[in-house]
C-alpha positions as CSV (number, residue, x, y, z in Angstrom):
1,X,69.4,25.3,-18.8
2,X,69.0,21.5,-19.2
3,X,69.4,21.8,-23.0
4,X,72.6,23.7,-22.5
5,X,74.0,21.2,-20.1
6,X,73.1,18.4,-22.6
7,X,74.8,20.2,-25.4
8,X,77.9,20.6,-23.3
9,X,78.0,16.9,-22.4
10,X,77.5,15.9,-26.0
11,X,80.3,18.2,-27.1
12,X,82.7,16.9,-24.4
13,X,81.8,13.3,-25.5
14,X,82.5,14.1,-29.1
15,X,85.8,15.7,-28.3
16,X,87.0,12.9,-26.0
17,X,85.5,10.0,-28.0
18,X,83.3,9.1,-25.1
19,X,80.2,7.8,-26.7
20,X,78.5,7.3,-23.4
21,X,78.9,11.0,-22.4
22,X,77.7,12.0,-25.9
23,X,74.6,9.8,-25.5
24,X,73.9,11.3,-22.1
25,X,74.1,14.7,-23.6
26,X,71.6,13.8,-26.3
27,X,69.3,12.3,-23.7
28,X,69.5,15.4,-21.5
29,X,68.5,17.5,-24.5
30,X,65.6,15.2,-25.3
31,X,64.4,15.4,-21.7
32,X,64.6,19.2,-21.8
33,X,62.6,19.3,-25.0
34,X,59.9,17.0,-23.6
35,X,59.7,19.1,-20.4
36,X,59.3,22.3,-22.4
37,X,56.5,20.7,-24.4
38,X,54.7,19.6,-21.2
39,X,55.1,23.1,-19.7
40,X,53.7,24.6,-23.0
41,X,50.6,22.3,-22.9
42,X,50.1,23.2,-19.2
43,X,50.2,26.9,-20.1
44,X,47.7,26.5,-22.9
45,X,45.4,24.5,-20.6
46,X,45.6,27.3,-18.0
47,X,44.8,29.8,-20.7
48,X,41.7,27.9,-21.8
49,X,40.6,27.5,-18.2
50,X,41.0,31.2,-17.5
51,X,39.1,32.1,-20.7
52,X,36.2,29.8,-19.7
53,X,36.1,31.4,-16.2
54,X,36.0,34.9,-17.8
55,X,33.2,33.9,-20.1
56,X,31.1,32.6,-17.1
57,X,31.7,35.9,-15.3
58,X,29.8,37.9,-18.0
């Protein structure tokens, strides 16, 4: 959702010549990408933790 919002801001900025709005859109997209990566790492860590727990139950 954040990426879409950022793309919209960027597009509006380009259409209107508003460099600030365009930059805000690019920043919003970068934040969304970073958040996705953090979530991905967290999911992988949870998977490893679950795997280790299952190995100890055997």
